[in-house]
Structure formats: C-alpha cells, structure tokens
N, C-alpha and C positions, 0 to 999 in steps of 0.2 A: 837134710832134715835137722831141725834144731829144736830141742825141747827147752822151754823156759818157764820159770816160775819165780815168785818172790818168796823167800824163806824167812821165817821169823825165828830167831835164835835167842834163847834165854841165857843171859850172861851171869857170871857168878855174883855180880853186883845186883842182880834182880831186875835188870833193865832188859827191855826187848830191843833187838837190833834187826833192822830190815836188810836183807842181802839179796841181790839178784843172783839167780842160779841158772846156769845153762849146761846142757849136756849135748855138745856138738857131736855129729857123726862123721866128721872128717877133720883131718889135721888142719886144712886151710880155714875151716870155720872156727876152730879153736884158736889159731893164730890171730885171725881177724878180731875175735872177741877180746883176746888179751891185749892186742894193740889198741883197741878202742878204749879199754879201761885204763890204760897207762899204768902207773904204779899202784893203782887201787884194785887190780885184778890178782887173783890167786888160783893156782891149779890144785884140783882135788884129784888125787890118784891113789892107788893102793899104797899102803905103808906110810901115809902122811898123818900128821897130827893137827891138820888145819882146824878141824872142828873143835878139838880140845883147846887150841890156841884162841879161837874165836870166843868160845864160851868163857874163857878166863879173861877175855878183854885185851889180850896181848896183841892180837892182829884184828884189824877192822876193815876187811876188804869190801869194796862196793860190788864186786862181781866174783862169783865162784864159778870156775870152769871145770866141770867134771869130765874126765877123760875116759871113763868106763865104756862109753859107746863108740869111741874112736877105734876102728880096727887096727890092731898092731901096736897100740899104745900100751907099753908095759912099764913105763917109768919116765921120770923127768930128771935130768941132771943139769947142773950148771957147769959150763965149760971153764977151762983155765982162764979164758979171756973175759969171763963174767957173763957171757951170752948163754 
C-alpha cells in the first residue's frame, strides 16, 4: 500500500512549491521511490528538519518519502561509504 499526494509548501520567500509526497508501507517501496527520484528525493523521518529546510528554500526535493508507515523504520543514517 502506498499513499501519495501532492503537497504545497509556502516558502519564506512567499512562493508556493509543489512537492510529491508518499508514505510507503514497506522498505522496498521506499527504496524504489527514492531510486526513482534520483538526487531529488528526500526522506522524512522522526527528528528531521526537512520541512524547515524546505520552507526556508534551502532544499527543494521533488519527492518526499515519509517513513512513518514503514514497520520498524526508526531512523536513517548515512554509512561511512556514503551509502
């Protein structure tokens, strides 16, 4: 199951930005979505400031992947090798 919507975010400059948002319910669906977005996808998980960064215009992802619905997803870390 995959929930999708297009989210409109007001940035500090007063402009509206369209972002695709998905809430996958499996790790594989999240991985597939991020792979499809390339470098334009961002993960939304607990403890992140992605929304603050987007509103400030510092990051402009085309896709936001929300991990709250993925069982066992408690965080995202970048490994020493960058992966």
